[in-house]
N, C-alpha and C positions, 0 to 999 in steps of 0.2 A: 702369170698375168698379175699386175699390181692391183692391190686391194683398192676398191673405190673409196672406202673410209679414209685411206691414207692420202689419197689425191685431195679429197675433200678437205681433210685436215690441213693439208699443205697450203691449198688455196685459201682456206680461212685465216691462216697464220700470216700469209702474204697481204691478204686483204686488211687484217687487223693492224699489221705493220704500217700499211699505207695511211690507214685512218689515224693511227697514232702520230705518224709523221705530219699529217694535215693538221691535226690538233695542235701539235707543238708550234707549227709555223703560224697558225692563226692566233694562238696565244701570244706569241712574240710579236706578231703585227700589232696587236692591241697594245701591248706593254711599250713598244717602241713608239708607237703613236702617241701615247700619253706622255712619254718622256720628251720627244721632240717638240711637241706642241708646247710644253712647259718652257722650253729653251728658246723656241722661235714660233710665235703665233701663226706665221704664214704657212706652217706646216698643216693647218687645218684645210688649206685649199688643195691639198695633195690626195689622190685616191690611194686606197690600200694596195693596188698593184704597183705603184711606184715604191712604196714602203717595202713591199715583198721582194722586189728586185734588188734593193739595197741589201736587204737581209740575206738573200741568197748569194749575192755576190761576196759576202763575208761568212759565208757557211753558217748562217743563222746566229752568228755572234753578235748580240745586241748592242754591245758597247762599241764595237768597230763599225757596225752599220750605221749607228746613230751618229757616230763622228763623221763619217763620210757624208751621210745625208745632210747634216748641218752645214759642212763645208760646201756642199753642192748648192744649198739654198743661198748661201752668202756669195758664192761665185756667180750664180745666175743673176742676182740682183745687181752686181757690179759690172759683169761681162756682157750681159744682155739687158740693159735697163729698160729698153722699151718692150721686152717681152718676145722680140725676134729680131733677127739680122736681115737687113734689106740688101738687095743687090747693090744699092749705091754705096754701101759701106765696104764693099770688097771688089772694086773695079778691076784692079790689077789681076786678081785671081780668076775672076769671070773671063778676062781677056784670053787667058791661056786655054779656054774651052776644053777642060780636062775632066770634068765630072758630068755624069748624066743619070737621070732616073727614068725607069720605065719597066713595066712588067712585074710579075709576082712569081715566085717559085711555087711548087706543087703544095707546100704548106701554107701558102698565102702571104709569105713574107715579101715585102717590096725589095726590089733590086736596084742597086746603084753600081755603076760602072765607072772606073777611074782609069785614066791613061797616065802611066807614070812618066813616059817620056815627054809629056807636055807640061810637066811641073818644073818651074825654075823659081829660085828665089827671087821675089818680086820687089819692086820699089816700095810696096806697102810694108814690107817687113814680115816678122813672125807673127805680130799682133793682127795683122790683116789676114794672114793665112789661117790662124786660129779661129777668126770670125767666119772665114769661109768654111772651115771644118763644121762649125756650129750650124751655119746655114744648111749645109748639106744633111747633117744628121737630123735637124729638126724637120726638114722636108720629108726625109725617109719616114720619121715617127708619125707625121701627120697623114701619110698614106696608108697606114696600117688598117686593115679591116678590123672590125669588133672581134675580140677574142685573141688577136695576134699581138705580140709584144716584141718581135724581133725582125731584123732586117738582114739582107744579104749583100755582100759586095763582090764584084768581079774587078780585080785589079790586073789590068793588062800592062805588061812591062815590055812590049815589043819596042825595040829601038832605045831602050833605057840606057843611059850612059853615065858617066861620072858628073857631067854638067847637071844632071837631074837629081844627083845626090844631095839630100838636105837632112843631115842628122837631126838638128834643132827642131825643124818642122816636123818630121816623122814622130820624134819623141813627144812633141807638143800635142800632135794629133792622138797619139796613143794615150797620153795622160787624159785627155778630155774624153775619149772614148771609154777607158776603163773606170775612171773616177765619177764622170758625171752622166754616163749613159750605161750603167752597169746592167748586165743581162739583157742588153738590147741586141748584141751581135749574135746572129744565128750561124753565119759562115762567111769565110773569106775564100774565094777561089783566086789563087795567084797564077796567071797564065803567061806564056812566053817570057819566063824569066831568064835572063841572060846570066852566064856565069859571073860576070863582075858584079852582079847585084848582091852575090853572097857576101861580099866584103861588107856592104852595108847591113846586111841581114845578121851577121855576127855581131855587129855593135848593138842592133835593137833587140836582138833575142833575149838578153838577161832582164830586159824591162817589161817583157810581156808576161802577164800572169799566167798561171797554169790553166785557168779555164779558158782564156783567150787562145792559148797555144793550141788547145784541142780543136778549135774551130778554124784553124788555118790549113788549107790544103793547097799544095804545090802541084798543079796539074801537068801531067806529061803532054808535051806538044801533039804527039800522034794520037792521043786519046782525049784531046781537048773537047770536041764536040760531044762525043759519047758520055764523058764525064759530066759535063754541064746538063746534058739531057736526062741524066739519071734524077736530077733534082728539079729541073726547069723544063716545062713543056716547050716545044718548039714554037708555039704561038706566042710565047712569053719572052723567048730569047732574042736578043738583039740581032739584026740582019748580019752584022760583021762577024758574028760567031756561028752563022748558019741557021738562025732563027728568022723570025718574021717581023720583028718590031723595029721601027727606026729609032735612032737615038734622040733623046729629048734632053737638052741642056738643063742642068740643075735649076737655073733661074727662071726657066720657062715651064717647069713642071708644076 
């Protein structure tokens, strides 16, 4: 029988390690805030949670996190000058009816559903598509309950073909997600992925950072509903996947 003193000692070491980790993180948040505010005064409008996300995305490396954060502020001012993207700015993308928001997973993370077979390179070009990505990500972030910082995607690739393949668009969306919404992604469920999709996947894979790769799950068709239900209650799952919620277009959410 293990000595209770050993167990208590082990627990205290683990607790102490967690405390030390938190203290290090809090210290770096303070230091990073002081630095970025000296470089860009608009940093004062950002809360500590956002600074923490950028730090965590760069493994608490203050120099890298600060550089990425300042890049984000500059990007946001130029790409989203009005503070948000309106539906009128992405008419061609919305017309494809490919992104929907509804429901929350068991951790309280808002869910987005994207239909890959409905995506085509539109007349609006890559810039309109990027604006559409920002519209969707901002909508997801606005739906997060207090204490939640992440969202979930269900990517349905049923019917996906080469006409839907858009390397520039995918790389653009990936760059926005990883560089400007760090530590926001909770998980991506990829369902109904056809074999031909792997051609595009091999191109994209080297550009996906290690933290993002861990959050991507290819779901077996035979276990689709049971896999989704492990993390999403049936009352929060879209009807088309065996749940109870109707699909709500991103622009109407």
